[in-house]
Steps between C-alpha positions, in 0.01 A plus 500: 500500500468665839253777564631819650378588851311797350279261301405315820422828675270598213316167520464534877362853468263397222366206701453723803317757286269231364427372852411854611277542192320170567423605857374841383271335244369252758420786739292653219303175469670355192540123470850401385462249216858464374850638557799516268302333224682418178212407269716459187738203529669605176581848632616505863534880500122538497406508867208633700600598853153459656163387371222598740123495495323823597163392642368856508534552123470127413821520298829315473785741565846455351747683723850619421700578815773762496722540805699818555738584784344841551215713376611798294204734440684655205490169311191405306288203600554185297842627394652154479238349269603560141335406171680161482390411855139591416514282188638206698237546772221509241626174347537334840154605617334384181685165520391459864137572408509248214669236714252540786206555262416824679241693299380727780596857573868583546732796539863593556621668819842605624606495864805710581671421829738760644745379761753230572475159668477556872305826472213490743269719297577492129294735286265323258343668198232290329431637152183344359388463140829578328452516122639172372228346289320645200139585578383235250708239684377592845204316651450732792152540639473864604235609748 
């Protein structure tokens, strides 16, 4: 079965958006630990775009990257992350933590990249501490 050209364009844009997000996180001092991680071999849909370590808060950060062609101020932030996506992200993050035996602090961030491949200055919006985990599940050291 052949993929349509539109599918390839979407993959190209998504990869470019992730590359932009990685560079933005590195500039902020984050250490990139993993990319496009699929911690559940039995469920290939569970994927974490970026796993990064934030030295400043001593926390592992699970990052979902969303790439948009343009920024529309009328649209709400995080508009493309629905309840099903949040559930899948929660499962993937918890599987990653179990597999790596990570029992330190962690959180969920979203990086939205606005632009298209070839743009010299894409806009990057890093949204930290998005509510993904229940408070009782979160091992975040505040302060």
